[in-house]
N, C-alpha and C positions, 0 to 999 in steps of 0.2 A: 491274332487274325480271327480265331474262331470267336472270340468274345465280341468282336466288331460285327461279324456276320450275324450273330445271335441277335444283338441290338437292332440290327438293320431290319430283320424280319418282323421282329415285335412292333417296330414302327409303322410298318408299311399298311397292315389292313386294320389293325385293332386298337390303335392308339388315338386318342382324342387330345389335340394340341390345345392347350390353355394359355399359350404364350402371346396371344393376340386377343383382344376383345372383338365380339362380333354381334350381330343382330339376327335373330331367327323369326320365321314368320311361315304363313301357310298361303300357297297360291291355289286356285281353284280351276280345274278343268271340267267344267259342268259339275257333276257330283263327286269327282275325285279330288281329294286334297292332297297337295304335295308340299311336303315340309321341307324348308330350305334354310340354309345358313349364308348370311353375306358377311364376309370378313372385311369388307371395306379396304382402304377408305373411298368414300363416294366420288371424290375427285380423281380417283386413279382409273386405269384403264380396265374395264369389266372383262372377266374371263370366266366362263361357264364350264365348270368340270362335271362330266357325266360318268356316273360310275357303272361297274360291271354287274355281273350276275351275282345276286345276293348281297351286294355291297351296299353299305350306309354311308351317309355324308361323313361320318366320323372316321370312316375307314381310309380317306385320302391321307397319304403319308405327310406328316408335319414338315419334313424336309422340303417337299414340293411347294406347300402353302407358304412356308417361310420364304423361299426363294421367290416366289411371285410377289409376295408383298414387297420384299426387299427391292425389288425392281420395278415398283410403281404400278403393280396391277392389282386388281381388286377381285380375288377369288370369290366366286359364288358357287356352292355345292348345294345338293339336294338329294333326299331319299327317292329313288324311283319308286312307282307304285308297287305295292306288295313287299316293301321293306321298310325297316326303321319305323318312324313315325307318320309315313304317309299311309293312304288308304289302302286297306286290304280289299281284294275283289272277291265278292261272294261268289261261290261256284260249287255246285252240288257235286260235279265231277271230282273236285279236289277237296272234298270234305274229309275229315280225319279217318273216316272208316272206309273210304273209297279210293284213297289217293294211290295206295299199291297198285291196284288194278288199272287205273288210269295211266300211271307211269309205265306199267308192263305194255299195254296196248299201244301206247305212243313210242315206246322203245322199239317194238316190233315194226311199226309202220315206219320209223326212222330208218331201220335196217333195210327194209323193203323199198325205201325212197317213195313212200305213199304220202300224200297230203295228210296234214295234221291239223286237226280244229283246235284253235285256242280261243281263250276268253278274250284276249286283245292281241293286238300285233306290235311290232316295233314302232310303226307309224304312230300309233296311239301314244307311246311313250315319248316320242319326239314332240308331240303336242304338249305333253306334260312339262317338258323342259322349256318350251316357249312361254308357258303361262308363268313360269318362274321369272323370266326376263320382264314380262308384262307387269307382274305384280311389283317389281322394283323399278318400273319405268325405264328400263335399259333399252334403248332402241338398238344399238349394235354391240356385239361382244366377240371376243376371242372365244374359240370352243375347242376343248380338249375331251376326248372321249377314250375310255380304256375298255378293252374286250367287248362285253355287250353294250357298254356305254359308247363304244365306237360305232357300233351298228346303229344305235339310236342317233348318234350325232350325224352320221352319214345322211340320214333321212332328213334331219334338221337343216344340216347346210345346204342340201339339194333343194329342199322345199322352201327355205326361206334365205335365199342368197343376200338379200337386202340386210338381213340381221346379223350377217357374219363378216368379221374382219379377217380372221386366219383360222385355219382348221389343223388340229394337231391329232393324229390317229395312232393310238399305242395298242400293240398286241390285239389286233382285231382282224376283221375279215369283210370283205364286200359281198361275199358268197353265203347263201344259207348253208350252215354246216350239214355235212354229210359224213357217212363211214369213211369217206376217202380224203376229206380235207379237215375233218374235225379232231378231237381229242384222240390221244393214244388210248389203247384198250383199258390200260390201267387207270388212267384219269378218268375216263368215261364211267368206269365201274365205281370209283369213288364218289363222283357227283351223283350217280343214280342211287348210291347207298344212302345219301343224305336225304333224297326225297322219299324214302321208304318209311321213315320213322320220324314224322313232324313233331311227335311228342316226345323226343329223346330227352334224357336227363342232362343236366349240366356237365357232368363228367363224360358222357357219351358224346355230346357235341364238341368237347375239347379234344377228345380223342380222334374224332372225325376230322377236325380242323388240321391237327398235327399231320395226319396222314396226307390230306390234300395239300398241305403247304410243303410238306417234305418233297411232293412230286412237282409242284409248279413254282416254288420259290427258289431262291438263290442256293446254290449247292453247298452242302457242309455245314448246315445250320443245326444247332442243339435246340429243339422245342420243348424238351422236358424241363421247363422252368415255371417257377411260381408267377413271373411276369406274364409269360403266354397264357396261364390259365385264368389270371385276372382279367387280362384283356379280352379274352373271349367272353368271359362273364359280363364284361360292360356291354359288349354288342348284344349278347342274349337277353340281358335286362331291358335294354333299350327297344329291342326288335320285338319282344314278347315271346310267349311260350309256343305260339302257333308259327310252325315254319312251312306251312303249305304254299306260301308265296314263292318260295324257290322253285317248286315244281311247275307253277304257273308261269313263272319267267322262262324257265327251259322251254316250256311248250310255245310260248310267245315267239321264241328265237326260231324253233322249228316249224312253226305254223306261218311265219311271215313270208310274204311273196318275195321272190329274188330281186335283189337290189342292184344287180349289175347295170341296167340301162340307167337307173337313177343316179348311181354313182358317177357314170361318164359325164353327167351335166355338171358336177361339181366345178366351180370356177374359182374359188377362194384360195389363196396360197396355202398349200398343204404340206405338213411335215409327217412322214409316216415313220414310225420307230417300232421295231420288232426285235424280239430275241432270237437268235440263231437256234437256240435250244428249246424254244417254246413247245412244250408237250400238249397244251390245251388248244392253241390255234397254231397250226404249222406254219413256218416261215414263209412257204410258197404263197400263202395268202397276202403276205406283204407286197411281194413282187407283183402279184396280180393286180392289187390296189393301185400301185404305182403306174402300171401301164394304164389303168382305167382313168386315173385322175391326171390330166394333162399337166396342170401347174402344180406338181408335187416333187418333193425331195424325199429320198428313201435313205434311212440309216438303220443298219443292221448291227446289233449289239452282240458281239460273239459269245459272252458268257451269261447274257440274260436268259431267263425262262419266260415267265408270264408276268412277273411282278416288277415294281420299280423301286427296289431297295436303294440306300445310299450308293453302294458301289456301282449299281447300274445307273442310277441318276447322274452320278458324276460324269459317265461317259457321253451324256447327251444333253446336259443342261445349258452349255454354251450355244449348241446348235439350236435348242428351243428358244433362247433369249434372242439370238440372231433372227429366227424366223418370226417371233412375236413383235419384233421391232421393225420389221419391213414396212 
């Protein structure tokens, strides 16, 4: 059982599946370049997957991509701005020599529930996602968003209802995070530690990842493996040595307007999936989203935290298929 769990987590965030062919390209939102991957086939049902905080397009779990392709869907994934091969946003406040002070100031304002100024907001990232569909001449698509990607997807689904067939919201929230509905203190500290040293060595990044995954991943997994180290290295090599984008993405979440009224307008059939043990986005956020979105179904996974490892995915994949085929 422990071996199975170990493999599960290694797959979830850092593994790049080579089992299917795909095409890659760049979509442009004015001067912002968004790098995408289209798994095809072009005659299947398009489904746009929107990644979470710091996540790259290679971080979608292969078991999810495989499942979608096997069921006649066309997964389309992309790097959000400030991650992977997409554009980095130039910001003097988040330069390598100032990022510590910027994060500390924002952290204080977060605790005091004061407005936070950000280089861009979630709405801008939703527009990035639409440009990917436009670049591929996709008129309508199913949409899946996880964590921060779920926040981005909420804006996309609300602002562009004519482009959306169904919506799946995983481990996310309709509210702007606050000390009352956000991460546990331990997880929040681990996330902030990542922003404090954007020039960390590979070994330091691996250790940071181990600590975070231990808290937000499936319980009881051994992360002290060569495979875990190598998969983190793949993500680091692809994303580059400058990790300041992670801090800008956090700021974009905290600096975005409240989405509650906009989320109420979502009319697409919606499946909400959340872990009962999620330490990053508390499960009460899922119940709130379910109340806000009238045409929604809620599924709580008892042993899920924040990720969708195989043992977690097995518990909702049939629900997902039924939802997508409505």
